[in-house]
GUFI-939882 format. One record per residue (C-alpha): residue number from 0; residue in one letter; x, y, z. Coordinates in steps of 0.5 Angstrom, whole numbers, plus 500, padded with zeros to 3 digits. Layout:
! residues N
(gugu NUM; A; (X; Y; Z))
...
//
This chain:
! residues 119
(gugu 0; M; (693; 806; 736))
(gugu 1; A; (687; 809; 742))
(gugu 2; D; (682; 814; 740))
(gugu 3; S; (684; 821; 744))
(gugu 4; A; (678; 821; 748))
(gugu 5; S; (679; 815; 750))
(gugu 6; T; (687; 818; 753))
(gugu 7; P; (687; 818; 760))
(gugu 8; P; (689; 826; 763))
(gugu 9; P; (697; 826; 767))
(gugu 10; A; (698; 823; 773))
(gugu 11; R; (697; 828; 778))
(gugu 12; S; (704; 829; 781))
(gugu 13; P; (706; 827; 788))
(gugu 14; A; (707; 836; 788))
(gugu 15; L; (700; 838; 785))
(gugu 16; A; (697; 832; 790))
(gugu 17; S; (700; 836; 795))
(gugu 18; F; (699; 843; 793))
(gugu 19; E; (691; 841; 792))
(gugu 20; R; (691; 839; 799))
(gugu 21; M; (693; 845; 802))
(gugu 22; L; (688; 848; 797))
(gugu 23; A; (682; 844; 800))
(gugu 24; S; (684; 845; 807))
(gugu 25; G; (683; 853; 805))
(gugu 26; K; (690; 856; 805))
(gugu 27; D; (689; 861; 798))
(gugu 28; S; (694; 865; 795))
(gugu 29; A; (698; 867; 788))
(gugu 30; L; (703; 863; 790))
(gugu 31; L; (700; 857; 791))
(gugu 32; R; (695; 858; 785))
(gugu 33; F; (701; 859; 781))
(gugu 34; S; (705; 853; 784))
(gugu 35; I; (699; 849; 782))
(gugu 36; G; (699; 852; 775))
(gugu 37; N; (705; 850; 774))
(gugu 38; E; (704; 844; 776))
(gugu 39; H; (699; 843; 771))
(gugu 40; A; (703; 846; 765))
(gugu 41; K; (709; 842; 767))
(gugu 42; S; (704; 835; 765))
(gugu 43; G; (702; 839; 759))
(gugu 44; D; (694; 839; 761))
(gugu 45; W; (694; 846; 759))
(gugu 46; P; (687; 847; 760))
(gugu 47; S; (687; 847; 768))
(gugu 48; A; (694; 851; 768))
(gugu 49; V; (690; 856; 764))
(gugu 50; E; (684; 856; 770))
(gugu 51; A; (689; 856; 776))
(gugu 52; L; (694; 861; 773))
(gugu 53; A; (688; 866; 771))
(gugu 54; K; (686; 866; 779))
(gugu 55; A; (694; 867; 781))
(gugu 56; V; (694; 873; 776))
(gugu 57; A; (686; 875; 778))
(gugu 58; M; (689; 875; 787))
(gugu 59; D; (696; 878; 785))
(gugu 60; P; (697; 882; 780))
(gugu 61; Q; (705; 883; 780))
(gugu 62; F; (707; 876; 780))
(gugu 63; T; (710; 876; 773))
(gugu 64; A; (713; 870; 774))
(gugu 65; A; (705; 868; 773))
(gugu 66; W; (704; 873; 768))
(gugu 67; K; (709; 868; 764))
(gugu 68; V; (706; 862; 764))
(gugu 69; Y; (699; 865; 765))
(gugu 70; A; (701; 866; 758))
(gugu 71; R; (704; 861; 755))
(gugu 72; A; (699; 855; 757))
(gugu 73; L; (694; 861; 754))
(gugu 74; Q; (697; 860; 747))
(gugu 75; E; (698; 852; 748))
(gugu 76; T; (691; 853; 749))
(gugu 77; G; (690; 857; 743))
(gugu 78; R; (688; 863; 745))
(gugu 79; S; (692; 867; 742))
(gugu 80; R; (690; 873; 742))
(gugu 81; E; (690; 873; 750))
(gugu 82; A; (696; 870; 750))
(gugu 83; L; (699; 876; 747))
(gugu 84; E; (695; 881; 752))
(gugu 85; A; (697; 877; 758))
(gugu 86; Y; (704; 877; 755))
(gugu 87; R; (703; 884; 755))
(gugu 88; S; (701; 886; 761))
(gugu 89; G; (706; 881; 764))
(gugu 90; I; (711; 885; 761))
(gugu 91; D; (708; 892; 763))
(gugu 92; V; (710; 888; 771))
(gugu 93; A; (717; 885; 770))
(gugu 94; G; (719; 892; 767))
(gugu 95; R; (716; 896; 773))
(gugu 96; K; (720; 891; 778))
(gugu 97; G; (726; 891; 774))
(gugu 98; D; (725; 883; 773))
(gugu 99; R; (730; 885; 765))
(gugu 100; Q; (730; 877; 764))
(gugu 101; A; (723; 875; 765))
(gugu 102; E; (722; 881; 761))
(gugu 103; K; (727; 880; 755))
(gugu 104; E; (723; 872; 755))
(gugu 105; M; (717; 875; 755))
(gugu 106; I; (718; 880; 749))
(gugu 107; V; (720; 875; 745))
(gugu 108; F; (714; 871; 746))
(gugu 109; A; (709; 876; 744))
(gugu 110; R; (713; 878; 738))
(gugu 111; R; (713; 870; 736))
(gugu 112; I; (705; 872; 737))
(gugu 113; E; (705; 878; 734))
(gugu 114; R; (708; 875; 727))
(gugu 115; A; (703; 870; 727))
(gugu 116; L; (697; 873; 728))
(gugu 117; N; (700; 879; 722))
(gugu 118; G; (702; 874; 718))
//
């Protein structure tokens, strides 16, 4: 069995490479940061996902999908209290935008964290 310290990082997807090229060329937006974060999340690179998604929600605090994936990434990196706060922000945004499905999903995830933190 290989030492976890020597485990290589997940392979970059072609989509991630493309998004990173766009960012390097000077294009930057909440959608681009979300796309980068989402690709990192898909590959299980949660710390990189947190970094990109934090920028996405800072750039566009009304980006419901970014809040949802950001909260999950925080939770996956062991930052449960921050994840709960991110879910609460996302729930608020989704509620104001009428995005009921995302709101319901984030409520379920937030309640799970609350139970874990209080139990």
